[in-house]
C-alpha positions as CSV (number, residue, x, y, z in Angstrom):
1,M,6.6,25.4,5.0
2,K,3.8,25.6,7.5
3,K,4.5,23.2,10.4
4,I,3.2,22.4,13.8
5,L,6.1,21.5,16.1
6,V,5.9,19.5,19.3
7,A,8.6,20.0,21.9
8,S,9.2,16.3,22.4
9,M,9.9,15.5,18.7
10,I,13.7,15.7,19.0
11,V,14.2,13.7,22.2
12,A,11.6,11.1,21.1
13,G,13.3,10.3,17.7
14,V,14.8,6.9,18.7
15,A,13.1,4.1,16.7
16,L,11.5,1.3,18.7
17,P,12.1,-2.2,17.5
18,L,9.3,-3.9,15.5
19,S,7.6,-7.0,16.9
20,A,7.8,-10.1,14.7
21,G,4.0,-9.8,14.4
22,D,3.8,-6.1,13.3
23,W,2.5,-4.8,9.9
24,P,3.8,-1.2,10.2
25,N,3.2,0.1,6.7
26,W,1.6,-0.4,3.2
27,L,2.0,-4.0,2.1
28,G,3.4,-5.1,5.4
29,P,6.9,-5.6,6.9
30,N,8.6,-6.7,3.7
31,R,6.5,-4.4,1.5
32,N,5.2,-7.3,-0.6
33,G,1.7,-7.9,0.6
34,A,2.8,-11.1,2.3
35,S,2.7,-12.0,6.0
36,P,5.9,-13.8,7.4
37,E,3.8,-15.3,10.2
38,T,3.3,-19.0,10.6
39,G,0.7,-21.0,12.6
40,L,-2.3,-19.4,11.0
41,L,-5.6,-20.9,10.1
42,T,-5.7,-22.5,6.6
43,T,-9.2,-23.7,6.9
44,W,-12.2,-21.6,8.1
45,P,-15.5,-22.5,9.6
46,K,-18.6,-21.6,7.5
47,V,-19.1,-18.4,9.4
48,G,-15.5,-17.4,8.9
49,P,-12.8,-16.8,11.5
50,K,-13.9,-15.6,15.0
51,V,-14.5,-11.8,15.1
52,L,-12.6,-10.5,18.1
53,W,-13.9,-7.0,17.7
54,K,-15.7,-4.7,15.3
55,V,-15.7,-0.9,15.9
56,P,-16.9,2.2,14.0
57,G,-14.4,3.7,11.5
58,G,-15.3,5.8,8.6
59,V,-15.2,6.3,4.8
60,G,-11.9,5.6,3.1
61,Y,-9.6,3.0,1.4
62,S,-6.6,3.1,3.8
63,S,-5.6,-0.3,5.1
64,V,-4.7,-0.9,8.8
65,A,-1.1,-0.5,10.0
66,I,-0.1,-2.3,13.2
67,A,2.9,-1.8,15.5
68,Q,3.6,-1.6,19.2
69,G,0.1,-2.8,20.0
70,R,-1.7,-0.1,18.0
71,A,-3.9,-0.5,14.9
72,I,-3.8,2.8,13.0
73,T,-5.7,3.8,9.8
74,Q,-7.2,6.9,8.1
75,V,-10.9,7.5,8.0
76,Q,-13.3,10.2,7.0
77,H,-16.5,11.4,8.8
78,D,-18.3,14.5,10.0
79,G,-16.7,16.7,7.3
80,G,-13.0,15.8,8.1
81,E,-10.3,13.3,7.5
82,F,-8.9,11.7,10.6
83,V,-6.0,9.4,11.7
84,L,-7.5,6.8,14.0
85,A,-5.5,4.7,16.5
86,L,-7.0,1.7,18.2
87,D,-5.8,-0.8,20.8
88,A,-4.8,-3.7,18.4
89,A,-6.0,-6.4,20.8
90,K,-9.2,-4.8,22.2
91,G,-10.3,-2.4,19.5
92,T,-10.7,0.5,22.0
93,K,-10.0,3.9,20.7
94,L,-6.7,5.4,21.8
95,W,-7.0,8.7,19.9
96,E,-8.3,10.3,16.8
97,T,-6.8,13.4,15.1
98,K,-8.1,15.5,12.3
99,I,-5.5,16.2,9.6
100,A,-7.6,17.6,6.7
101,V,-11.0,18.5,5.5
102,E,-13.1,15.7,3.9
103,Y,-12.0,14.6,0.4
104,T,-14.8,13.8,-2.1
105,N,-14.4,12.2,-5.5
106,G,-16.8,10.7,-8.0
107,Y,-15.0,7.3,-7.8
108,G,-15.0,7.1,-4.1
109,D,-14.5,9.5,-1.1
110,G,-12.0,9.5,1.7
111,P,-8.3,8.7,2.3
112,R,-6.3,6.4,0.0
113,A,-2.9,6.0,1.6
114,T,-2.0,3.8,4.5
115,P,-0.2,5.1,7.6
116,T,3.4,4.2,8.2
117,I,4.4,3.6,11.8
118,E,8.0,4.1,12.6
119,G,9.3,4.3,16.1
120,K,7.3,6.7,18.3
121,F,5.7,8.4,15.2
122,V,3.1,7.7,12.5
123,Y,3.4,9.2,9.1
124,V,0.3,9.8,7.0
125,H,-0.7,11.3,3.6
126,S,-4.0,12.9,2.8
127,P,-5.5,12.7,-0.7
128,S,-6.1,16.5,-0.5
129,G,-2.4,17.3,0.0
130,P,-1.0,17.2,3.6
131,L,1.9,14.9,4.5
132,A,2.0,14.7,8.3
133,C,3.8,13.2,11.2
134,L,2.0,12.5,14.5
135,E,3.0,11.2,17.8
136,A,2.0,7.5,18.0
137,D,1.3,7.7,21.7
138,T,-1.0,10.7,21.6
139,G,-2.0,11.6,18.0
140,K,-0.5,15.1,18.4
141,I,0.7,16.6,15.1
142,V,4.4,17.0,15.0
143,W,4.7,18.6,11.5
144,S,2.6,18.8,8.4
145,V,3.5,19.8,4.8
146,D,0.7,20.5,2.3
147,F,1.9,19.5,-1.2
148,L,-0.7,21.3,-3.1
149,K,0.0,24.6,-1.2
150,E,3.8,24.4,-0.6
151,F,4.8,22.9,-3.9
152,A,1.9,23.9,-6.1
153,G,1.4,20.2,-6.8
154,K,-1.1,18.9,-9.3
155,K,-4.4,17.8,-7.8
156,L,-4.7,14.3,-9.1
157,N,-7.9,13.0,-10.6
158,W,-8.3,10.4,-7.8
159,G,-6.5,12.1,-5.0
160,L,-2.9,11.7,-3.7
161,A,-2.6,8.0,-2.8
162,A,1.0,7.1,-2.3
163,S,1.7,6.0,1.3
164,P,4.7,7.6,3.0
165,L,8.0,5.6,2.8
166,V,10.1,6.1,5.9
167,D,13.7,4.8,5.4
168,G,16.6,5.9,7.5
169,D,16.2,9.6,8.5
170,L,14.0,10.5,5.6
171,V,10.3,10.3,4.5
172,Y,9.9,9.8,0.7
173,A,6.8,11.1,-1.1
174,L,5.5,12.3,-4.5
175,P,4.4,16.0,-4.5
176,G,3.9,15.7,-8.3
177,A,4.8,19.4,-8.8
178,K,7.1,21.4,-11.1
179,G,10.6,20.6,-10.1
180,A,9.3,18.3,-7.4
181,A,7.9,15.3,-8.9
182,I,9.4,13.4,-6.0
183,A,10.8,14.7,-2.7
184,A,12.3,13.6,0.6
185,F,11.8,15.2,4.0
186,N,13.5,14.9,7.4
187,K,11.4,12.6,9.4
188,K,11.9,14.5,12.7
189,D,10.9,18.0,11.6
190,G,9.5,17.8,8.0
191,K,12.2,20.0,6.5
192,L,12.8,19.4,2.8
193,A,15.9,17.3,2.3
194,W,15.8,17.3,-1.5
195,K,13.4,17.4,-4.4
196,G,13.7,16.3,-8.0
197,G,12.3,14.0,-10.7
198,G,11.4,16.8,-13.1
199,N,7.8,18.0,-13.6
200,D,5.9,14.7,-13.8
201,P,2.5,14.2,-12.1
202,A,2.6,12.0,-9.1
203,G,0.8,8.9,-10.0
204,Y,-0.5,6.7,-7.2
205,S,2.2,4.2,-6.4
206,T,4.1,4.1,-3.1
207,P,7.9,4.4,-3.3
208,M,10.1,1.5,-2.1
209,P,13.7,0.9,-1.1
210,V,16.0,-1.7,-2.6
211,T,19.7,-2.6,-2.2
212,I,21.4,-3.8,-5.3
213,G,25.1,-4.8,-5.3
214,G,25.5,-2.9,-2.0
215,Q,24.0,0.2,-3.4
216,K,20.8,1.6,-1.8
217,Q,18.2,2.8,-4.3
218,I,14.7,4.4,-3.8
219,I,12.4,3.2,-6.6
220,F,9.5,5.5,-7.7
221,F,6.7,4.6,-10.0
222,N,4.9,7.8,-11.1
223,A,2.8,9.0,-14.0
224,A,5.8,9.0,-16.3
225,G,7.4,5.7,-15.4
226,L,9.7,3.7,-13.2
227,F,12.9,5.2,-11.9
228,A,15.4,5.0,-9.1
229,T,17.3,7.6,-7.1
230,T,20.0,7.8,-4.5
231,P,18.4,8.0,-1.0
232,D,20.4,11.0,0.3
233,T,20.4,13.4,-2.7
234,G,17.7,12.2,-5.1
235,K,20.2,11.8,-8.0
236,E,18.5,9.7,-10.7
237,L,20.2,6.4,-11.3
238,W,18.1,4.9,-14.0
239,R,14.7,5.3,-15.7
240,V,12.2,3.1,-17.6
241,D,9.4,5.0,-19.4
242,W,6.0,3.5,-18.5
243,K,3.0,5.5,-19.6
244,T,-0.5,4.4,-18.7
245,G,-3.8,6.0,-19.7
246,Y,-5.1,8.6,-17.3
247,D,-1.8,8.4,-15.5
248,C,-3.0,5.3,-13.7
249,N,0.4,3.9,-12.5
250,I,-1.0,2.7,-9.2
251,C,0.4,-0.6,-8.0
252,T,3.6,-0.7,-6.0
253,P,6.4,-2.6,-7.9
254,L,6.9,-6.0,-6.3
255,L,10.4,-7.0,-5.4
256,I,11.0,-10.8,-5.8
257,G,14.2,-12.2,-4.2
258,K,17.0,-9.7,-4.1
259,D,17.0,-8.1,-7.5
260,Q,13.9,-8.9,-9.6
261,L,11.1,-6.4,-9.9
262,F,7.6,-7.1,-11.2
263,V,5.7,-4.1,-12.5
264,S,2.1,-4.0,-13.7
265,S,-0.6,-1.4,-14.6
266,G,-4.0,-1.2,-16.1
267,E,-5.6,0.4,-19.1
268,D,-4.4,-2.5,-21.4
269,V,-0.7,-1.8,-20.5
270,G,0.1,-5.1,-18.8
271,C,3.3,-6.1,-17.0
272,A,7.0,-6.9,-17.1
273,M,9.6,-8.6,-15.0
274,F,13.0,-6.7,-14.6
275,Q,16.4,-7.7,-13.4
276,L,17.7,-4.8,-11.3
277,S,21.3,-3.6,-11.4
278,A,23.1,-0.4,-10.6
279,A,22.3,0.7,-14.2
280,A,19.1,0.4,-16.2
281,P,17.1,-2.7,-15.5
282,K,17.1,-5.6,-17.9
283,V,13.7,-6.9,-19.1
284,L,13.5,-10.6,-18.3
285,W,10.0,-10.9,-19.9
286,E,7.1,-8.7,-20.6
287,S,3.4,-9.1,-21.5
288,K,2.0,-5.9,-22.9
289,G,-1.2,-4.8,-24.6
290,E,-4.4,-6.7,-25.3
291,G,-4.1,-10.3,-24.1
292,N,-1.5,-9.6,-21.5
293,V,-1.1,-12.1,-18.6
294,M,-1.4,-9.6,-15.7
295,E,-3.0,-6.2,-15.8
296,N,-3.1,-5.0,-12.2
297,Y,-5.3,-1.9,-12.1
298,W,-5.1,-0.9,-8.4
299,A,-4.7,-4.2,-6.5
300,N,-1.1,-5.5,-6.1
301,S,-0.1,-9.0,-7.1
302,V,1.6,-11.3,-4.6
303,Y,4.3,-13.9,-5.1
304,H,4.5,-17.4,-3.7
305,D,6.9,-20.3,-4.6
306,G,7.7,-19.1,-8.2
307,Y,4.2,-17.8,-9.1
308,L,2.4,-14.5,-9.2
309,Y,-1.2,-14.2,-8.2
310,G,-3.1,-11.1,-9.0
311,I,-6.4,-9.4,-10.0
312,S,-6.1,-8.6,-13.7
313,G,-8.4,-6.5,-16.0
314,H,-10.2,-3.3,-16.6
315,F,-11.6,-1.0,-14.0
316,D,-15.1,-2.5,-14.7
317,V,-15.8,-4.7,-11.7
318,K,-17.3,-7.4,-14.1
319,K,-14.1,-7.7,-16.1
320,M,-11.7,-8.4,-13.3
321,H,-10.1,-11.9,-13.3
322,L,-7.9,-13.7,-10.8
323,N,-4.7,-14.9,-12.6
324,C,-1.8,-17.1,-11.8
325,V,1.4,-16.5,-13.7
326,D,4.8,-18.3,-13.8
327,A,7.1,-15.6,-12.5
328,K,10.2,-17.0,-14.3
329,T,8.7,-17.2,-17.8
330,G,5.6,-15.0,-17.8
331,K,3.4,-17.9,-18.8
332,L,-0.3,-17.7,-17.7
333,M,-1.0,-20.8,-15.7
334,W,-4.7,-20.2,-15.1
335,T,-7.4,-17.5,-15.0
336,Q,-10.5,-17.4,-12.9
337,K,-12.7,-15.3,-15.2
338,N,-14.9,-12.5,-13.9
339,F,-13.7,-13.1,-10.4
340,G,-14.5,-9.5,-9.4
341,K,-12.7,-6.4,-8.1
342,S,-10.6,-7.6,-5.1
343,A,-7.4,-7.1,-3.1
344,L,-5.0,-9.9,-2.1
345,T,-2.9,-10.6,1.0
346,L,-0.6,-13.7,1.1
347,A,-0.3,-15.8,4.3
348,E,0.8,-19.4,4.9
349,G,0.6,-20.3,1.2
350,H,-2.9,-18.9,1.0
351,L,-4.6,-15.9,-0.5
352,I,-6.8,-13.9,1.8
353,I,-9.0,-11.9,-0.6
354,T,-11.2,-8.9,0.3
355,M,-13.9,-8.6,-2.4
356,H,-15.4,-5.3,-3.6
357,Q,-18.9,-6.6,-3.0
358,G,-18.2,-7.6,0.6
359,D,-17.0,-11.2,0.6
360,L,-13.9,-12.4,2.4
361,V,-12.3,-15.3,0.6
362,L,-9.6,-17.9,1.5
363,A,-7.9,-19.6,-1.5
364,A,-4.9,-21.9,-1.6
365,C,-1.9,-20.8,-3.7
366,N,-2.1,-23.5,-6.4
367,P,-0.4,-23.0,-9.7
368,Q,-2.5,-25.7,-11.4
369,R,-6.0,-24.4,-10.6
370,Y,-8.0,-21.9,-8.6
371,E,-8.7,-23.6,-5.2
372,E,-11.2,-21.8,-3.1
373,K,-11.4,-23.0,0.5
374,A,-13.8,-20.6,2.2
375,R,-16.0,-17.6,1.4
376,V,-18.0,-15.5,3.9
377,A,-20.1,-12.4,3.4
378,M,-18.7,-10.0,6.0
379,L,-17.7,-6.6,4.7
380,G,-19.6,-3.6,3.4
381,K,-19.9,-2.9,-0.3
382,K,-17.3,-1.1,-2.4
383,N,-14.4,-2.2,-0.2
384,R,-10.9,-1.9,-1.9
385,G,-8.3,-2.3,0.9
386,P,-6.3,-5.4,1.4
387,A,-6.4,-7.3,4.7
388,T,-3.4,-6.9,7.1
389,I,-2.1,-9.5,9.5
390,A,-0.4,-9.0,12.9
391,D,0.1,-11.4,15.9
392,K,-2.2,-14.0,14.2
393,R,-5.0,-11.5,13.9
394,L,-6.6,-10.4,10.6
395,Y,-7.5,-6.7,10.3
396,L,-10.1,-5.5,7.8
397,R,-12.1,-2.4,7.1
398,D,-14.8,-1.0,4.9
399,H,-16.6,2.3,4.8
400,T,-18.2,2.0,8.1
401,S,-16.3,-0.4,10.4
402,I,-12.9,-1.8,11.3
403,Y,-12.7,-5.5,12.1
404,C,-10.2,-7.8,13.9
405,L,-10.5,-11.6,13.3
406,D,-8.7,-14.5,15.1
407,I,-6.7,-16.5,12.5
408,A,-4.4,-18.4,14.9
409,G,-4.1,-22.0,14.0
410,K,-5.6,-24.5,16.4
């Protein structure tokens, strides 16, 4: 493996504690798209929440990760892909590091994955292949492994998109290569800890950790389906086949409570709720094929007080609906037809929705009806990333700028 080593990487390996207001990785501190913070605005003025700062960013779909006072995302400009770190409170640039050449794609250019901040390091994944570790203080590259070169991984139609999962001493990722559908790397030096999962293409979903009956599992959702492995060796514990057209298994499975898992994908596949165990999961309910109750294409559903809220439908922006589903039974409670391509973040019993066409929307979680409370035109067009929340601030981005809004309750 080709690596760039920094002398301080060993002595600086002690993890720093997270602040209660941090959002350090894809889908937030609990990996469910929900903020645990309270005391947030639940009504907005007509012009929207106060903009604390707005700074130049770059092309891409990464959301913003926040920890230890830094806001870090991945952007593309001037022929390269960069990791960008900002002062989370002021928006001033702390550092910017190039990790790959620019990535172009007919369905959208730039990075897809979201950085993972863990201790004194930040872990990133480029759509063009490299998985890298950088010093969070300086942006210096500690190590880098290029999946397409080192593993002869398959170049996916829409770029490698799974965000790095850092858990314990390992970083989990999806090379999508022969004999290395999945892999784990030592987080300090990038050395391969194990590889496995057969020869399946990667898919686009981020792996996630769960603990069931005292047993730690790492759940992967790749092009072939849903499966779990042991953390330390990659031994497969169980598998559920889940094929989607064009290998579009994209959304991260959503853990509800301690042992229920909601899985959904597009291309008319639909969704299912599983009961996890040490063996194969049990299907509690499923809604598959035409007429399904939730068909998450690339935007994850969120869960609140017994109900799922999510964007459901085909890739066509005009056929995306906002649905509410009873998580216990799979019953469709309501649908807001032709809502539009969007991404959801849950906070204080409300949905904060970033719209593809640029609107920022606030809606109450109401299982009886769609209840929109505010809408403001703020973002650039073709936005796909969900909002993130840290220390009562809302972080957004589009293809040109990064924004920080004040959402502290008054």
